[in-house]
N, C-alpha and C positions, 0 to 999 in steps of 0.2 A: 642334940637335935638341930640346933642352929648351924653347926658346922656341916652337917650332912646336907642341909638345904643349900648352903652356899656351894658346896662341892658339886652337888647335882646341877646347879645352874651353870657352873663353869664347865662342867662336862658337856652339857648340851651346846653351849656356846662354842666349844672347841670342835665338836662334830660339825657344826654349821660352817665354821671356818674351813675345815678340811674339805667339806663338800664344795664350797665355792672355789677352792683351789683345784678341784678335779674337772672332768669333762661334763658340760651342762647341755642338755637337750632343750633348747628354748622352744616355746610355743610360737610358731610363725604362720603367716598367711600371705598370699599374694593374689591380687586381682588387677584387672585391666579393663578400662573403658575405651573402646575404639570409636572415634568420631570421624566419620567419613565425610569429606567435602568434595562435591562435584560441581563445577561451574555450570550455571544454566546457560542456555543458548537461545538465540532468536534468529529465525530465518523465515522470510516470506518469499513467495514466488508469484509472478504474474504472467499469464499467457492468454492467448485468444484461440481456443481450440477449434473454432469454426470460421476463422478469418484467414484468407489466403492472400499472398503477396500481391496478386494482380486483381483482387476484388475491388480495389479503389480506382481502377482504370476505366476510362471511357464511360463515366456515369451519365445517364440521361434521365429526364423526368420519368417517374414511374419505376425506377430501379429500387429494389429492396434486397438488402443483404443481411446475413448474420454477422454481427460484430459484437463479440462477447468478452471484454477484458475481465478475466477471472483471477482473483487473488486467493492464494492458498497459504495458510499458516502451517509451516512445516515444523516449527519448534516453539513451544512455550506460549502461554496466554499473553496477549499483548493488547495495546491500544493501537489502532490502525486507522490510517486515512488514505484516501485516493485523491489524486490530483489530476485534473484534466486540463491540458494546455492546447489551445488552438494556434497553430503555427503557420505563417505564410510560407508556401512552398513554390511560389513563382520566382524563377531565377531572373527573369527579365520583365520589364513593364513597358508600355508604349512610350516612346520618346516624344515629349511635348513639343520639341523643336521640329519634328518631322511633319510636313504637310503632304507633299507628294513628290514624285521623282522629278517633275519639272520645276516646282517652286523651291525644293530643297534637295538638289542633286548631291549625292554623296553623304547625305545625312542618314544615319541608321534609323530604322523603324522602331527599334527597341533599345533600351539601355538597361544596365544591370539594376536589379531591384535592391535598393538599400535595406529593405526590410526582410529580405530572404532569410529564412531560418529563425526569424524572430516571432515572438508572440504577437498575434493580431490585436491591436488596441482600438481599431475602428469598431465602435459599439454596434452599429447597424450590421456590419458584416459578421462580427463574432456572434451576435444574437441569431442571425439567420443560419449560420453553420450549426450552432447549438441545437437548433430545432430538428436537425437531421438525425440525431441519435435518440433512441427511444428504449424504454424498458418494458418487456412483455413478461408478466408474472408467471406465465405458463412455461417459461424457459426450463428445459432440462437437456443438458449437453449430450446425454446418452440416448435420448429418445428421438423418434422420427415421427412427425416433424419436431424439430428442436423447440420452435415456438409455434403456438397454435393460433394466436390472435393476429400477430404480425408475421405473415408467412412469406418467406423468401420467394421471389418470382411473381408475387401478386403486386398490384399497383394500388397506392393509397393517396388520397388527397390530404392536404395539410389539415383540413378540418377533421378528417377521420383520425389522423394521428394525434390530434390534440387531446384525445381521451386517454392517452397513455403518457405517463411521466417521462421526462428526459432520462432520469436515472432511477436506480433501485431505491425508492424511498422507504422500503421495508427495513433495509439494512443500513442505509446511509442517510445522514442529515447534512444539508448544505451549510457550509460555514461562511456566512456573509462577511464576517470580521476579517478574514484572510483573503477572500476572493477578490479579484480585480477583473477588468475586462480582458477576456481571453485566457484567464487562469482561474480555475474553479476548484475549490477544496470541498471534499465530502468526507465527513468523519463517520467511521463505523460506529453504530450505536452499541454502547456497552463494551464488554471485553471480547476481543476476537479470539476464540478458543483454539487451542492446539488442534491441528487437523481440520480446522474449519475452512470453508470456502465462501466467497461472496463475489457475485458478478455485479459490475457497476451499471452496465446497460447491455442490451441484447441485440439491437438492430441498428443498421444505418439505412436510412430511406431518403430518396430524393422524391418529394411529392410530385404526383403526376400533373398537378396544376401549376408547377413552377414554370415561369416563362424564360425566354432567352435572357431577358434583363436580370432575372433572379440568378441564373447561372453565371452571368457575368460578374455579379456582386460576389458570388461564392468564390469564383476563381480557383486557383490551385492552393490547397491547404493540407495540413496534416493534423490529425487529432492524436495527441500523445497522452497516454495514461500511465501514470506511475503510482507507486504505493510506498508509504512509509510506516514503520512500526516501531514501537518502543515497549519495553517490558511492562507488564501490568503490575507485577509485584513491587511493593514499596511506594506506590502512588495511591493517594486516597481518592482521587477522582480523575476522570478523563481530562478535565480542564488542566489539572496539575501536570498530567503526563504529556499532553500536547504542548504545554508551555516549555517543558523540559526538552521536548523534541524540537521546538523552535530554536532553542538555545544551541542544541547540537548542530542544527542546520546552519545557524548563523556563524558558529565557530568553525564550520567546515569539518566537523568530526563525525558527521553522520555517515555511517558505513554504507557503501553502495554495492549492490549485486553480491551480497555475501552468500556463500554456500556452506552449509554446515557439513 
């Protein structure tokens, strides 16, 4: 009996060895996880749909125009800010050496303006210019009239305009920590959503009660509006995002006029 058991065991062992030496159909499986990576993009645009190139010419007291710098977010949620710069546009200024043709013959009446193209830092002048832009909350670029409270072609006194804010305070908040005379920063409130739009102001108005001396102080100037944006993702607050934007600007790595 014991011999039979031993033989039996050996026989089984031999069969297993033979099987291992033959062709084996292993149990197998194969799976794949595909991880797609697409780089995000950021693109903002700014335009003035109702402002024309010659709208800033020959302005007189009582002139009311549409001027609507509108920022559009083409790609991705972002933190955005608008910057308004008031720039001196007078190429020449009166020559202090000139008196008249008899007393100062050969002396030019005017000399090149050393501040031409530079931000106006004269507080009184910059403040007066800033009062010329207003925001009308009835603004709708596609309707007629585009603005219902401040209507192009109508005349307004300075006191009448004072009831309207300079900029769109619904969407923007003034950043006094970065603003200086002639350069004004306005931060968009919250996250600027993809496909969102925001107008900074809607009208340019020369009050009908401005005098010749007021116009002389205004002189020739430009109002330049630009916008900056930085991705919203991976920033815990607007303050953190704008601080990073400041660093990009400081380092000269802020992309300009990008088109997606």
